[in-house]
N, CA, C, O and the ligand as a Tripos MOL2 file, in Angstrom:
@<TRIPOS>MOLECULE
protein
  289   287    73     0     0
PROTEIN
NO_CHARGES

@<TRIPOS>ATOM
      1 N          -0.6440   15.9900  -24.0160 N.3       1 MET1
      2 CA         -0.8980   15.6810  -22.6160 C.3       1 MET1
      3 C           0.4130   15.6450  -21.8460 C.2       1 MET1
      4 O           1.3070   14.8680  -22.1770 O.2       1 MET1
      5 N           0.5300   16.4620  -20.8430 N.am      2 SER2
      6 CA          1.7060   16.3470  -19.9930 C.3       2 SER2
      7 C           1.2450   16.0180  -18.5850 C.2       2 SER2
      8 O           0.6530   16.8370  -17.8820 O.2       2 SER2
      9 N           1.5380   14.8090  -18.2120 N.am      3 ASP3
     10 CA          1.1410   14.3400  -16.9050 C.3       3 ASP3
     11 C           2.4130   14.0540  -16.1180 C.2       3 ASP3
     12 O           3.1080   13.0730  -16.3800 O.2       3 ASP3
     13 N           2.7090   14.9100  -15.1630 N.am      4 SER4
     14 CA          3.9730   14.7950  -14.4420 C.3       4 SER4
     15 C           4.0270   13.5600  -13.5490 C.2       4 SER4
     16 O           5.0900   13.1830  -13.0550 O.2       4 SER4
     17 N           2.8740   12.9380  -13.3510 N.am      5 SER5
     18 CA          2.8850   11.7500  -12.4990 C.3       5 SER5
     19 C           3.1630   10.4880  -13.2980 C.2       5 SER5
     20 O           3.2190    9.3890  -12.7460 O.2       5 SER5
     21 N           3.3370   10.6580  -14.6100 N.am      6 THR6
     22 CA          3.6570    9.5010  -15.4410 C.3       6 THR6
     23 C           5.0760    9.6260  -15.9610 C.2       6 THR6
     24 O           5.4620   10.6540  -16.5170 O.2       6 THR6
     25 N           5.8530    8.5590  -15.7720 N.am      7 GLN7
     26 CA          7.2190    8.5270  -16.2750 C.3       7 GLN7
     27 C           7.3070    7.4370  -17.3310 C.2       7 GLN7
     28 O           6.6560    6.3980  -17.2240 O.2       7 GLN7
     29 N           8.1100    7.6840  -18.3420 N.am      8 ILE8
     30 CA          8.3340    6.6320  -19.3390 C.3       8 ILE8
     31 C           9.7980    6.2460  -19.2780 C.2       8 ILE8
     32 O          10.6830    7.0940  -19.3840 O.2       8 ILE8
     33 N          10.0420    4.9610  -19.1060 N.am      9 CYS9
     34 CA         11.4200    4.4860  -19.0630 C.3       9 CYS9
     35 C          12.0090    4.5990  -20.4680 C.2       9 CYS9
     36 O          11.4990    3.9810  -21.4020 O.2       9 CYS9
     37 N          13.0800    5.3850  -20.6270 N.am     10 PRO10
     38 CA         13.6420    5.5880  -21.9620 C.3      10 PRO10
     39 C          14.2880    4.3180  -22.5180 C.2      10 PRO10
     40 O          14.5110    4.2010  -23.7230 O.2      10 PRO10
     41 N          14.5790    3.3870  -21.6420 N.am     11 VAL11
     42 CA         15.2270    2.1450  -22.0750 C.3      11 VAL11
     43 C          14.1850    1.0990  -22.4490 C.2      11 VAL11
     44 O          14.2670    0.4680  -23.5030 O.2      11 VAL11
     45 N          13.2060    0.9270  -21.5680 N.am     12 CYS12
     46 CA         12.2050   -0.1230  -21.7580 C.3      12 CYS12
     47 C          10.9770    0.3740  -22.5070 C.2      12 CYS12
     48 O          10.2170   -0.4260  -23.0540 O.2      12 CYS12
     49 N          10.7760    1.6870  -22.5360 N.am     13 GLY13
     50 CA          9.6210    2.2430  -23.2250 C.3      13 GLY13
     51 C           8.3080    1.9710  -22.5350 C.2      13 GLY13
     52 O           7.2470    2.0230  -23.1580 O.2      13 GLY13
     53 N           8.3730    1.6780  -21.2430 N.am     14 VAL14
     54 CA          7.1760    1.3500  -20.4790 C.3      14 VAL14
     55 C           6.7710    2.5530  -19.6380 C.2      14 VAL14
     56 O           7.6270    3.2630  -19.1110 O.2      14 VAL14
     57 N           5.4790    2.7800  -19.5140 N.am     15 LYS15
     58 CA          4.9550    3.8940  -18.7400 C.3      15 LYS15
     59 C           4.7700    3.4920  -17.2830 C.2      15 LYS15
     60 O           4.2140    2.4340  -16.9910 O.2      15 LYS15
     61 N           5.2380    4.3430  -16.3640 N.am     16 ILE16
     62 CA          5.0380    4.1090  -14.9480 C.3      16 ILE16
     63 C           4.2350    5.2710  -14.3870 C.2      16 ILE16
     64 O           4.6780    6.4190  -14.4140 O.2      16 ILE16
     65 N           3.0380    4.9570  -13.8740 N.am     17 GLN17
     66 CA          2.1850    5.9740  -13.2890 C.3      17 GLN17
     67 C           2.3810    5.9900  -11.7860 C.2      17 GLN17
     68 O           2.2710    4.9650  -11.1130 O.2      17 GLN17
     69 N           2.6770    7.1890  -11.2720 N.am     18 LYS18
     70 CA          2.8650    7.3410   -9.8270 C.3      18 LYS18
     71 C           1.5220    7.1800   -9.1250 C.2      18 LYS18
     72 O           0.5750    7.9170   -9.4000 O.2      18 LYS18
     73 N           1.4510    6.2200   -8.2270 N.am     19 MET19
     74 CA          0.2360    5.9890   -7.4900 C.3      19 MET19
     75 C           0.5570    5.9730   -6.0030 C.2      19 MET19
     76 O           1.6920    5.7190   -5.5990 O.2      19 MET19
     77 N          -0.4620    6.2490   -5.1980 N.am     20 ILE20
     78 CA         -0.2710    6.1410   -3.7580 C.3      20 ILE20
     79 C          -0.1810    4.6480   -3.4300 C.2      20 ILE20
     80 O          -0.9940    3.8490   -3.8940 O.2      20 ILE20
     81 N           0.8020    4.2930   -2.6370 N.am     21 GLY21
     82 CA          1.0180    2.8850   -2.3500 C.3      21 GLY21
     83 C           2.0520    2.3340   -3.2950 C.2      21 GLY21
     84 O           3.2500    2.5050   -3.0710 O.2      21 GLY21
     85 N           1.6100    1.6700   -4.3540 N.am     22 SER22
     86 CA          2.5730    1.1630   -5.3210 C.3      22 SER22
     87 C           2.2580    1.7170   -6.6970 C.2      22 SER22
     88 O           1.0970    1.9110   -7.0570 O.2      22 SER22
     89 N           3.3210    1.9700   -7.4640 N.am     23 ASP23
     90 CA          3.1530    2.5450   -8.7790 C.3      23 ASP23
     91 C           2.5490    1.5220   -9.7450 C.2      23 ASP23
     92 O           2.6440    0.3100   -9.5530 O.2      23 ASP23
     93 N           1.9270    2.0690  -10.7880 N.am     24 ARG24
     94 CA          1.2560    1.2180  -11.7600 C.3      24 ARG24
     95 C           2.0610    1.2680  -13.0580 C.2      24 ARG24
     96 O           2.4100    2.3440  -13.5420 O.2      24 ARG24
     97 N           2.3420    0.1190  -13.5990 N.am     25 VAL25
     98 CA          3.1250    0.0440  -14.8230 C.3      25 VAL25
     99 C           2.2110   -0.3530  -15.9750 C.2      25 VAL25
    100 O           1.4920   -1.3500  -15.9090 O.2      25 VAL25
    101 N           2.2580    0.4550  -17.0360 N.am     26 VAL26
    102 CA          1.4270    0.1690  -18.2000 C.3      26 VAL26
    103 C           2.3040   -0.4770  -19.2740 C.2      26 VAL26
    104 O           3.1940    0.1620  -19.8360 O.2      26 VAL26
    105 N           2.0400   -1.7270  -19.5410 N.am     27 PHE27
    106 CA          2.7980   -2.4560  -20.5550 C.3      27 PHE27
    107 C           2.2010   -2.2140  -21.9390 C.2      27 PHE27
    108 O           1.0290   -1.8640  -22.0790 O.2      27 PHE27
    109 N           3.0330   -2.4090  -22.9490 N.am     28 ALA28
    110 CA          2.5490   -2.2570  -24.3190 C.3      28 ALA28
    111 C           1.4750   -3.2990  -24.6290 C.2      28 ALA28
    112 O           0.5460   -3.0490  -25.3960 O.2      28 ALA28
    113 N           1.6250   -4.4670  -24.0170 N.am     29 HIS29
    114 CA          0.6620   -5.5400  -24.2340 C.3      29 HIS29
    115 C           0.2190   -6.0610  -22.8770 C.2      29 HIS29
    116 O           1.0100   -6.0870  -21.9340 O.2      29 HIS29
    117 N          -1.0130   -6.4690  -22.7730 N.am     30 GLY30
    118 CA         -1.4950   -7.0960  -21.5540 C.3      30 GLY30
    119 C          -1.8900   -6.0840  -20.4970 C.2      30 GLY30
    120 O          -1.7580   -4.8760  -20.6950 O.2      30 GLY30
    121 N          -2.3770   -6.5890  -19.3710 N.am     31 PRO31
    122 CA         -2.8680   -5.7200  -18.3070 C.3      31 PRO31
    123 C          -1.7410   -4.9820  -17.5800 C.2      31 PRO31
    124 O          -0.5830   -5.3980  -17.6150 O.2      31 PRO31
    125 N          -2.1010   -3.9010  -16.9340 N.am     32 ALA32
    126 CA         -1.1300   -3.1280  -16.1650 C.3      32 ALA32
    127 C          -0.6170   -3.9610  -15.0060 C.2      32 ALA32
    128 O          -1.2960   -4.8620  -14.5150 O.2      32 ALA32
    129 N           0.5990   -3.6380  -14.5790 N.am     33 GLY33
    130 CA          1.1870   -4.4110  -13.4830 C.3      33 GLY33
    131 C           1.9280   -3.5170  -12.5180 C.2      33 GLY33
    132 O           1.6710   -2.3160  -12.4350 O.2      33 GLY33
    133 N           2.8360   -4.1080  -11.8010 N.am     34 THR34
    134 CA          3.6050   -3.4020  -10.7860 C.3      34 THR34
    135 C           5.0390   -3.1960  -11.2600 C.2      34 THR34
    136 O           5.4640   -3.7620  -12.2660 O.2      34 THR34
    137 N           5.7760   -2.3710  -10.5120 N.am     35 ARG35
    138 CA          7.2000   -2.1950  -10.7990 C.3      35 ARG35
    139 C           7.9390   -3.5210  -10.6870 C.2      35 ARG35
    140 O           8.8710   -3.7880  -11.4450 O.2      35 ARG35
    141 N           7.5180   -4.3530   -9.7330 N.am     36 ALA36
    142 CA          8.1650   -5.6540   -9.5440 C.3      36 ALA36
    143 C           7.9920   -6.5100  -10.7930 C.2      36 ALA36
    144 O           8.9140   -7.2070  -11.2190 O.2      36 ALA36
    145 N           6.8040   -6.4460  -11.3670 N.am     37 LYS37
    146 CA          6.5160   -7.2150  -12.5740 C.3      37 LYS37
    147 C           7.3460   -6.6850  -13.7410 C.2      37 LYS37
    148 O           7.9220   -7.4560  -14.5090 O.2      37 LYS37
    149 N           7.3970   -5.3910  -13.8590 N.am     38 LEU38
    150 CA          8.2000   -4.7840  -14.9210 C.3      38 LEU38
    151 C           9.6680   -5.1760  -14.7880 C.2      38 LEU38
    152 O          10.3330   -5.5000  -15.7720 O.2      38 LEU38
    153 N          10.1520   -5.1410  -13.5640 N.am     39 TRP39
    154 CA         11.5520   -5.4660  -13.3300 C.3      39 TRP39
    155 C          11.8340   -6.9230  -13.6880 C.2      39 TRP39
    156 O          12.8170   -7.2270  -14.3640 O.2      39 TRP39
    157 N          10.9560   -7.8260  -13.2240 N.am     40 ALA40
    158 CA         11.1560   -9.2580  -13.4550 C.3      40 ALA40
    159 C          11.1030   -9.6050  -14.9390 C.2      40 ALA40
    160 O          11.7600  -10.5450  -15.3870 O.2      40 ALA40
    161 N          10.3150   -8.8380  -15.7040 N.am     41 ARG41
    162 CA         10.0900   -9.1840  -17.1080 C.3      41 ARG41
    163 C          10.9650   -8.3990  -18.0740 C.2      41 ARG41
    164 O          11.2870   -8.8690  -19.1660 O.2      41 ARG41
    165 N          11.3470   -7.1830  -17.6510 N.am     42 VAL42
    166 CA         12.0690   -6.3200  -18.5920 C.3      42 VAL42
    167 C          13.3690   -5.7880  -18.0040 C.2      42 VAL42
    168 O          14.4550   -6.0810  -18.5050 O.2      42 VAL42
    169 N          13.2480   -5.0090  -16.9460 N.am     43 CYS43
    170 CA         14.3840   -4.2250  -16.4570 C.3      43 CYS43
    171 C          15.5100   -5.0930  -15.8890 C.2      43 CYS43
    172 O          16.6710   -4.6860  -15.8870 O.2      43 CYS43
    173 N          15.1630   -6.2830  -15.4090 N.am     44 LYS44
    174 CA         16.1450   -7.2470  -14.9230 C.3      44 LYS44
    175 C          17.2190   -7.5260  -15.9720 C.2      44 LYS44
    176 O          18.3840   -7.7500  -15.6440 O.2      44 LYS44
    177 N          16.8060   -7.5080  -17.2300 N.am     45 PHE45
    178 CA         17.7010   -7.8660  -18.3220 C.3      45 PHE45
    179 C          18.4310   -6.6590  -18.9040 C.2      45 PHE45
    180 O          19.2670   -6.7870  -19.7990 O.2      45 PHE45
    181 N          18.0950   -5.4890  -18.3750 N.am     46 VAL46
    182 CA         18.6490   -4.2560  -18.9050 C.3      46 VAL46
    183 C          19.8880   -3.8630  -18.1020 C.2      46 VAL46
    184 O          19.8240   -3.7430  -16.8790 O.2      46 VAL46
    185 N          20.9820   -3.6680  -18.7680 N.am     47 ASP47
    186 CA         22.1820   -3.1930  -18.0880 C.3      47 ASP47
    187 C          22.4450   -1.7700  -18.5530 C.2      47 ASP47
    188 O          23.3750   -1.4980  -19.3130 O.2      47 ASP47
    189 N          21.5920   -0.8710  -18.0700 N.am     48 ASN48
    190 CA         21.6440    0.4980  -18.5490 C.3      48 ASN48
    191 C          21.1630    1.4130  -17.4230 C.2      48 ASN48
    192 O          20.0260    1.2900  -16.9680 O.2      48 ASN48
    193 N          22.0050    2.3110  -16.9800 N.am     49 SER49
    194 CA         21.6620    3.1690  -15.8470 C.3      49 SER49
    195 C          20.5540    4.1660  -16.1820 C.2      49 SER49
    196 O          20.0340    4.8360  -15.2900 O.2      49 SER49
    197 N          20.1930    4.2690  -17.4500 N.am     50 GLN50
    198 CA         19.0980    5.1550  -17.8570 C.3      50 GLN50
    199 C          17.7380    4.5610  -17.4940 C.2      50 GLN50
    200 O          16.7330    5.2700  -17.4480 O.2      50 GLN50
    201 N          17.7190    3.2630  -17.2400 N.am     51 CYS51
    202 CA         16.4680    2.6020  -16.8810 C.3      51 CYS51
    203 C          15.9880    3.1530  -15.5450 C.2      51 CYS51
    204 O          16.7410    3.1920  -14.5720 O.2      51 CYS51
    205 N          14.7190    3.5810  -15.5080 N.am     52 ILE52
    206 CA         14.1910    4.2300  -14.3010 C.3      52 ILE52
    207 C          13.6140    3.2180  -13.3090 C.2      52 ILE52
    208 O          13.0800    3.6050  -12.2700 O.2      52 ILE52
    209 N          13.7160    1.9530  -13.6190 N.am     53 ASN53
    210 CA         13.1590    0.9450  -12.7270 C.3      53 ASN53
    211 C          14.2410    0.0000  -12.2140 C.2      53 ASN53
    212 O          14.1120   -1.2200  -12.3050 O.2      53 ASN53
    213 N          15.3020    0.5800  -11.6750 N.am     54 GLN54
    214 CA         16.3900   -0.2370  -11.1360 C.3      54 GLN54
    215 C          16.5640    0.0150   -9.6340 C.2      54 GLN54
    216 O          17.5370   -0.4460   -9.0380 O.2      54 GLN54
    217 N          15.6360    0.7350   -9.0300 N.am     55 ASP55
    218 CA         15.7350    1.0560   -7.6160 C.3      55 ASP55
    219 C          15.0120   -0.0030   -6.7800 C.2      55 ASP55
    220 O          13.7830   -0.0760   -6.7640 O.2      55 ASP55
    221 N          15.8000   -0.8120   -6.0960 N.am     56 GLU56
    222 CA         15.2330   -1.9100   -5.3170 C.3      56 GLU56
    223 C          14.1240   -1.4760   -4.3690 C.2      56 GLU56
    224 O          13.1350   -2.1850   -4.1850 O.2      56 GLU56
    225 N          14.3020   -0.3000   -3.7690 N.am     57 LYS57
    226 CA         13.3070    0.1780   -2.8000 C.3      57 LYS57
    227 C          11.9830    0.4700   -3.4860 C.2      57 LYS57
    228 O          10.9170    0.1890   -2.9390 O.2      57 LYS57
    229 N          12.0540    1.0390   -4.6930 N.am     58 ALA58
    230 CA         10.8340    1.3620   -5.4230 C.3      58 ALA58
    231 C          10.1900    0.1090   -6.0000 C.2      58 ALA58
    232 O           8.9670    0.0160   -6.1050 O.2      58 ALA58
    233 N          11.0240   -0.8480   -6.3700 N.am     59 ILE59
    234 CA         10.5270   -2.0790   -6.9910 C.3      59 ILE59
    235 C           9.8000   -2.9320   -5.9620 C.2      59 ILE59
    236 O           8.7390   -3.4870   -6.2460 O.2      59 ILE59
    237 N          10.3720   -3.0350   -4.7710 N.am     60 GLY60
    238 CA          9.7520   -3.8390   -3.7270 C.3      60 GLY60
    239 C           9.9960   -5.3220   -3.9460 C.2      60 GLY60
    240 O          10.9210   -5.7130   -4.6590 O.2      60 GLY60
    241 N           9.1640   -6.1380   -3.3290 N.am     61 ALA61
    242 CA          9.3470   -7.5850   -3.4130 C.3      61 ALA61
    243 C           8.8630   -8.1230   -4.7500 C.2      61 ALA61
    244 O           7.7540   -7.8330   -5.1970 O.2      61 ALA61
    245 N           9.7220   -8.9110   -5.3730 N.am     62 VAL62
    246 CA          9.3540   -9.5580   -6.6220 C.3      62 VAL62
    247 C           8.9160  -10.9890   -6.3070 C.2      62 VAL62
    248 O           9.6740  -11.7630   -5.7230 O.2      62 VAL62
    249 N           7.7070  -11.3270   -6.6910 N.am     63 THR63
    250 CA          7.1950  -12.6700   -6.4100 C.3      63 THR63
    251 C           7.2490  -13.5270   -7.6780 C.2      63 THR63
    252 O           7.4350  -13.0170   -8.7830 O.2      63 THR63
    253 N           7.0850  -14.8190   -7.4980 N.am     64 THR64
    254 CA          7.2000  -15.7290   -8.6510 C.3      64 THR64
    255 C           6.1700  -15.4110   -9.7160 C.2      64 THR64
    256 O           6.4170  -15.6500  -10.8980 O.2      64 THR64
    257 N           5.0250  -14.8800   -9.3280 N.am     65 THR65
    258 CA          3.9950  -14.5860  -10.3180 C.3      65 THR65
    259 C           4.3460  -13.3720  -11.1580 C.2      65 THR65
    260 O           3.6740  -13.0760  -12.1460 O.2      65 THR65
    261 N           5.4100  -12.6640  -10.7610 N.am     66 ASP66
    262 CA          5.8370  -11.5080  -11.5440 C.3      66 ASP66
    263 C           6.6430  -11.9200  -12.7820 C.2      66 ASP66
    264 O           6.7850  -11.1430  -13.7260 O.2      66 ASP66
    265 N           7.1610  -13.1360  -12.7650 N.am     67 TYR67
    266 CA          7.9650  -13.5800  -13.9020 C.3      67 TYR67
    267 C           7.0840  -14.1160  -15.0220 C.2      67 TYR67
    268 O           5.9440  -14.5260  -14.8030 O.2      67 TYR67
    269 N           7.6330  -14.1010  -16.2060 N.am     68 TYR68
    270 CA          6.9170  -14.6530  -17.3460 C.3      68 TYR68
    271 C           6.6100  -16.1200  -17.1290 C.2      68 TYR68
    272 O           7.4670  -16.8990  -16.7120 O.2      68 TYR68
    273 N           5.3910  -16.4760  -17.4150 N.am     69 LYS69
    274 CA          5.0240  -17.8870  -17.3910 C.3      69 LYS69
    275 C           4.9500  -18.3420  -18.8350 C.2      69 LYS69
    276 O           4.0890  -17.8860  -19.5870 O.2      69 LYS69
    277 N           5.8440  -19.2370  -19.2310 N.am     70 PRO70
    278 CA          5.7410  -19.7200  -20.6080 C.3      70 PRO70
    279 C           4.4080  -20.4290  -20.8130 C.2      70 PRO70
    280 O           3.9210  -21.1180  -19.9160 O.2      70 PRO70
    281 N           3.8280  -20.2630  -21.9760 N.am     71 LEU71
    282 CA          2.5480  -20.9100  -22.2290 C.3      71 LEU71
    283 C           2.7310  -22.4240  -22.2400 C.2      71 LEU71
    284 O           3.6160  -22.9480  -22.9160 O.2      71 LEU71
    285 N           1.8960  -23.1090  -21.4920 N.am     72 ALA72
    286 CA          2.0530  -24.5670  -21.3910 C.3      72 ALA72
    287 C           1.4820  -25.2530  -22.6380 C.2      72 ALA72
    288 O           1.5210  -26.4790  -22.7400 O.2      72 ALA72
    289 ZN         13.3050    0.1080  -17.5040 Zn       73 ZN73
@<TRIPOS>BOND
     1     1     2 1
     2     2     3 1
     3     3     4 2
     4     3     5 am
     5     5     6 1
     6     6     7 1
     7     7     8 2
     8     7     9 am
     9     9    10 1
    10    10    11 1
    11    11    12 2
    12    11    13 am
    13    13    14 1
    14    14    15 1
    15    15    16 2
    16    15    17 am
    17    17    18 1
    18    18    19 1
    19    19    20 2
    20    19    21 am
    21    21    22 1
    22    22    23 1
    23    23    24 2
    24    23    25 am
    25    25    26 1
    26    26    27 1
    27    27    28 2
    28    27    29 am
    29    29    30 1
    30    30    31 1
    31    31    32 2
    32    31    33 am
    33    33    34 1
    34    34    35 1
    35    35    36 2
    36    35    37 am
    37    37    38 1
    38    38    39 1
    39    39    40 2
    40    39    41 am
    41    41    42 1
    42    42    43 1
    43    43    44 2
    44    43    45 am
    45    45    46 1
    46    46    47 1
    47    47    48 2
    48    47    49 am
    49    49    50 1
    50    50    51 1
    51    51    52 2
    52    51    53 am
    53    53    54 1
    54    54    55 1
    55    55    56 2
    56    55    57 am
    57    57    58 1
    58    58    59 1
    59    59    60 2
    60    59    61 am
    61    61    62 1
    62    62    63 1
    63    63    64 2
    64    63    65 am
    65    65    66 1
    66    66    67 1
    67    67    68 2
    68    67    69 am
    69    69    70 1
    70    70    71 1
    71    71    72 2
    72    71    73 am
    73    73    74 1
    74    74    75 1
    75    75    76 2
    76    75    77 am
    77    77    78 1
    78    78    79 1
    79    79    80 2
    80    79    81 am
    81    81    82 1
    82    82    83 1
    83    83    84 2
    84    83    85 am
    85    85    86 1
    86    86    87 1
    87    87    88 2
    88    87    89 am
    89    89    90 1
    90    90    91 1
    91    91    92 2
    92    91    93 am
    93    93    94 1
    94    94    95 1
    95    95    96 2
    96    95    97 am
    97    97    98 1
    98    98    99 1
    99    99   100 2
   100    99   101 am
   101   101   102 1
   102   102   103 1
   103   103   104 2
   104   103   105 am
   105   105   106 1
   106   106   107 1
   107   107   108 2
   108   107   109 am
   109   109   110 1
   110   110   111 1
   111   111   112 2
   112   111   113 am
   113   113   114 1
   114   114   115 1
   115   115   116 2
   116   115   117 am
   117   117   118 1
   118   118   119 1
   119   119   120 2
   120   119   121 am
   121   121   122 1
   122   122   123 1
   123   123   124 2
   124   123   125 am
   125   125   126 1
   126   126   127 1
   127   127   128 2
   128   127   129 am
   129   129   130 1
   130   130   131 1
   131   131   132 2
   132   131   133 am
   133   133   134 1
   134   134   135 1
   135   135   136 2
   136   135   137 am
   137   137   138 1
   138   138   139 1
   139   139   140 2
   140   139   141 am
   141   141   142 1
   142   142   143 1
   143   143   144 2
   144   143   145 am
   145   145   146 1
   146   146   147 1
   147   147   148 2
   148   147   149 am
   149   149   150 1
   150   150   151 1
   151   151   152 2
   152   151   153 am
   153   153   154 1
   154   154   155 1
   155   155   156 2
   156   155   157 am
   157   157   158 1
   158   158   159 1
   159   159   160 2
   160   159   161 am
   161   161   162 1
   162   162   163 1
   163   163   164 2
   164   163   165 am
   165   165   166 1
   166   166   167 1
   167   167   168 2
   168   167   169 am
   169   169   170 1
   170   170   171 1
   171   171   172 2
   172   171   173 am
   173   173   174 1
   174   174   175 1
   175   175   176 2
   176   175   177 am
   177   177   178 1
   178   178   179 1
   179   179   180 2
   180   179   181 am
   181   181   182 1
   182   182   183 1
   183   183   184 2
   184   183   185 am
   185   185   186 1
   186   186   187 1
   187   187   188 2
   188   187   189 am
   189   189   190 1
   190   190   191 1
   191   191   192 2
   192   191   193 am
   193   193   194 1
   194   194   195 1
   195   195   196 2
   196   195   197 am
   197   197   198 1
   198   198   199 1
   199   199   200 2
   200   199   201 am
   201   201   202 1
   202   202   203 1
   203   203   204 2
   204   203   205 am
   205   205   206 1
   206   206   207 1
   207   207   208 2
   208   207   209 am
   209   209   210 1
   210   210   211 1
   211   211   212 2
   212   211   213 am
   213   213   214 1
   214   214   215 1
   215   215   216 2
   216   215   217 am
   217   217   218 1
   218   218   219 1
   219   219   220 2
   220   219   221 am
   221   221   222 1
   222   222   223 1
   223   223   224 2
   224   223   225 am
   225   225   226 1
   226   226   227 1
   227   227   228 2
   228   227   229 am
   229   229   230 1
   230   230   231 1
   231   231   232 2
   232   231   233 am
   233   233   234 1
   234   234   235 1
   235   235   236 2
   236   235   237 am
   237   237   238 1
   238   238   239 1
   239   239   240 2
   240   239   241 am
   241   241   242 1
   242   242   243 1
   243   243   244 2
   244   243   245 am
   245   245   246 1
   246   246   247 1
   247   247   248 2
   248   247   249 am
   249   249   250 1
   250   250   251 1
   251   251   252 2
   252   251   253 am
   253   253   254 1
   254   254   255 1
   255   255   256 2
   256   255   257 am
   257   257   258 1
   258   258   259 1
   259   259   260 2
   260   259   261 am
   261   261   262 1
   262   262   263 1
   263   263   264 2
   264   263   265 am
   265   265   266 1
   266   266   267 1
   267   267   268 2
   268   267   269 am
   269   269   270 1
   270   270   271 1
   271   271   272 2
   272   271   273 am
   273   273   274 1
   274   274   275 1
   275   275   276 2
   276   275   277 am
   277   277   278 1
   278   278   279 1
   279   279   280 2
   280   279   281 am
   281   281   282 1
   282   282   283 1
   283   283   284 2
   284   283   285 am
   285   285   286 1
   286   286   287 1
   287   287   288 2
@<TRIPOS>SUBSTRUCTURE
     1 MET1         2 RESIDUE 1 A MET
     2 SER2         6 RESIDUE 1 A SER
     3 ASP3        10 RESIDUE 1 A ASP
     4 SER4        14 RESIDUE 1 A SER
     5 SER5        18 RESIDUE 1 A SER
     6 THR6        22 RESIDUE 1 A THR
     7 GLN7        26 RESIDUE 1 A GLN
     8 ILE8        30 RESIDUE 1 A ILE
     9 CYS9        34 RESIDUE 1 A CYS
    10 PRO10       38 RESIDUE 1 A PRO
    11 VAL11       42 RESIDUE 1 A VAL
    12 CYS12       46 RESIDUE 1 A CYS
    13 GLY13       50 RESIDUE 1 A GLY
    14 VAL14       54 RESIDUE 1 A VAL
    15 LYS15       58 RESIDUE 1 A LYS
    16 ILE16       62 RESIDUE 1 A ILE
    17 GLN17       66 RESIDUE 1 A GLN
    18 LYS18       70 RESIDUE 1 A LYS
    19 MET19       74 RESIDUE 1 A MET
    20 ILE20       78 RESIDUE 1 A ILE
    21 GLY21       82 RESIDUE 1 A GLY
    22 SER22       86 RESIDUE 1 A SER
    23 ASP23       90 RESIDUE 1 A ASP
    24 ARG24       94 RESIDUE 1 A ARG
    25 VAL25       98 RESIDUE 1 A VAL
    26 VAL26      102 RESIDUE 1 A VAL
    27 PHE27      106 RESIDUE 1 A PHE
    28 ALA28      110 RESIDUE 1 A ALA
    29 HIS29      114 RESIDUE 1 A HIS
    30 GLY30      118 RESIDUE 1 A GLY
    31 PRO31      122 RESIDUE 1 A PRO
    32 ALA32      126 RESIDUE 1 A ALA
    33 GLY33      130 RESIDUE 1 A GLY
    34 THR34      134 RESIDUE 1 A THR
    35 ARG35      138 RESIDUE 1 A ARG
    36 ALA36      142 RESIDUE 1 A ALA
    37 LYS37      146 RESIDUE 1 A LYS
    38 LEU38      150 RESIDUE 1 A LEU
    39 TRP39      154 RESIDUE 1 A TRP
    40 ALA40      158 RESIDUE 1 A ALA
    41 ARG41      162 RESIDUE 1 A ARG
    42 VAL42      166 RESIDUE 1 A VAL
    43 CYS43      170 RESIDUE 1 A CYS
    44 LYS44      174 RESIDUE 1 A LYS
    45 PHE45      178 RESIDUE 1 A PHE
    46 VAL46      182 RESIDUE 1 A VAL
    47 ASP47      186 RESIDUE 1 A ASP
    48 ASN48      190 RESIDUE 1 A ASN
    49 SER49      194 RESIDUE 1 A SER
    50 GLN50      198 RESIDUE 1 A GLN
    51 CYS51      202 RESIDUE 1 A CYS
    52 ILE52      206 RESIDUE 1 A ILE
    53 ASN53      210 RESIDUE 1 A ASN
    54 GLN54      214 RESIDUE 1 A GLN
    55 ASP55      218 RESIDUE 1 A ASP
    56 GLU56      222 RESIDUE 1 A GLU
    57 LYS57      226 RESIDUE 1 A LYS
    58 ALA58      230 RESIDUE 1 A ALA
    59 ILE59      234 RESIDUE 1 A ILE
    60 GLY60      238 RESIDUE 1 A GLY
    61 ALA61      242 RESIDUE 1 A ALA
    62 VAL62      246 RESIDUE 1 A VAL
    63 THR63      250 RESIDUE 1 A THR
    64 THR64      254 RESIDUE 1 A THR
    65 THR65      258 RESIDUE 1 A THR
    66 ASP66      262 RESIDUE 1 A ASP
    67 TYR67      266 RESIDUE 1 A TYR
    68 TYR68      270 RESIDUE 1 A TYR
    69 LYS69      274 RESIDUE 1 A LYS
    70 PRO70      278 RESIDUE 1 A PRO
    71 LEU71      282 RESIDUE 1 A LEU
    72 ALA72      286 RESIDUE 1 A ALA
    73 ZN73       289 GROUP 0 **** ****
């Protein structure tokens, strides 16, 4: 399957599907999320220019719900 609208971050190994409006991020575990969620949980910690999710404009606003919530 070659789907040009899907990108895989070579650093994080996460799939990003190009969508109208905001892109959809497919995580290895759990429900799909947004670029903001991916950034807050994964790409934020990556210091590697190969990461495809480091563009602030594409990421958009990161909200508190985008961060990991430790299990209470
Ligand atoms: Zn990444």
